[in-house]
C-alpha positions, 0 to 999 in steps of 0.5 A: 490459486487460493489458500484454505480458510483459517481463523484469525483473532478476536471479535469485531470492535465497532466504531472508533478506537479507545485509549486501550485499543489501537484499532478495530479487529476484523470480523471472522468473515473478513478474517477468513477472506483475508486468509484465503487470498493469494495477495493481501494488500495492507494499506496505511497512512505512512506516518501513523504508527498504529497502522504499522502495528496493525499491519504487523498483527495481521502479518503474524497471522497471515505468515506471508512468503514474501512482503512487497514494500512500496517504500523500498527499491529492489536494491534497498530490499536486497539489503534488508534481506541480508541485514539485521532488523533489531536496530532501526537506525542501523537499517536506515543507514544501510538502506537510505530510508530517511534519504528517500523521504519516508517518515521515521523508520522507527514507525515501521519497526513492528512491520520489519519485526513481523517479517519472519522468514518472508522475502522482502521485495522492493517495488519502488520505481526510480524517481526519473521513471515516475517523472517520465510517467508524469510527462509521457503517460504511464503506458509509454513508460511501463512498456510492453505489458501496459495493456495487460495492466490496464494502462493502454486505455484512458480512464473513464471521464468520471474517474479521471475527474474524481482523481484530478480533484483528489490529487489537487487536494493532496497537493494542497491546491498549490499546483495548477489543476491541469497538472494533476493529469500528470500526477494521475499518470504517475499514480497509475504507473505506481499501481501497475508496478506494485501489482507486477511486483506482487504477481512476480513475488507470488510466482516466485515464492508462492502464496500468501504475499503481503503488500505494504503500501499507502491507502491510495494504492490499496483501494479496490475500485481503481488501484492495485486490486483492480489492476491485478484483477485485469492482469491476473484474473485467477489471483485472489486479492484482499485489501485492508485500509488502515484509516483514521477516525472519524471514518466509515468502518464500511469504507467501500474503497477496501474489502475491510477497514480498520480505524485508528486514532489520528497521528499527531502531525502538522498541517502539510499545507501550512507552508503554502498559506504563508 
């Protein structure tokens, strides 16, 4: 299942951004690979508006048939598919975006405006389901297809330890390290559920499918690209990480990396140091 090659826009801009440039562009080779993929996974840091502007630019070139959102439940996506998208506050009220805990929906306006005629797919799992994965393991919660999506076997020891440390840092070292294994299982469940939603979207609507998700789910070594490769080896994926400067433009976690300025934000761990 592969689409024909096409050309995107621009020349490669090396290094970090300038005041006039929101982000790097892709090289022609990266563009061709992106446009030949069945599923394009666009990572992000959720509160960085430049990342969403960049996602929207790529979506305009990809012209996806369906767009899978980490942030939306199926019910929320159904409302988006039948609602106007010009008034972000009204859309927020209609779908409960802010109540779900996501950053200001206005940051995502470029993404919603770039949807065109694409069908919106919600991939978010209910919180009770995620909590169950924390306690029981991702495989037990995911169900019959757990083996197909790589959940039936434990992670390699080195990967388990690396992910344990990442989760510990992400949670500001405010929780016991031994609790991070549950967090890893919750993350594995989300990776599998997002991957399953993307594959259903591909089957129902055809290629290309775009996924809007955090960078942690876009990394090719153990997240969605890896999971999809196990579940559907004939499906071509391409993963783009939107990251913040200073960063490595050849970040091995992604097929391509686009660097932007860092978004202004408070220290998320400050509350734990008081």
